[in-house]
C-alpha positions in Angstrom: 149.7 79.6 80.4 147.6 82.4 78.1 144.8 80.9 76.0 146.6 81.9 72.6 149.7 80.1 73.9 147.6 76.8 74.7 146.1 77.0 71.6 149.5 77.4 69.7 150.7 74.3 71.7 147.7 72.3 70.7 147.8 73.4 67.3 151.1 72.3 67.4 150.3 68.7 68.9 147.7 68.4 66.2 150.2 68.8 63.5 152.6 66.2 65.3 149.8 63.7 65.2 148.5 64.6 61.8 152.3 63.8 60.7 152.4 60.6 62.7 149.0 59.2 61.3 150.1 59.9 57.8 153.5 58.4 58.4 151.7 55.1 59.9 149.2 54.8 57.1 152.0 54.9 54.4 153.7 52.0 56.2 151.5 49.1 55.5 153.1 47.1 58.8 151.3 49.5 61.1 149.0 48.1 63.2 145.2 49.1 62.9 144.7 49.9 66.6 147.6 52.3 66.4 145.9 54.2 63.7 142.6 54.3 65.6 144.4 55.2 68.3 146.2 57.9 66.7 143.2 59.1 65.1 141.4 59.4 68.6 144.1 61.2 70.0 144.1 63.4 66.9 140.3 64.5 67.3 140.6 64.9 71.3 143.5 67.5 70.2 141.2 69.1 67.7 138.1 69.0 70.0 140.3 70.8 72.6 141.1 73.3 70.1 137.7 74.2 69.4 136.4 74.5 72.7 139.1 77.1 73.5 138.7 79.1 70.3 134.6 79.3 71.2 135.5 79.8 74.9 137.7 82.8 73.9 135.3 84.0 71.2 132.8 84.5 74.0 135.3 85.9 76.3 135.9 88.6 73.6 132.6 89.8 73.1 
């Protein structure tokens, strides 16, 4: 998988987690631990995206 394809996949996962988190926040019955876990997973994906972007920037120069 190319770096670009991996970035696209991570961005797709990030968007799905964002949507899932939004739905969880809308429903008051959602467990707080589930919300924390979704936020943690979303942040992990965002960090992976940033590392790949910065890593690919370094290889382009």
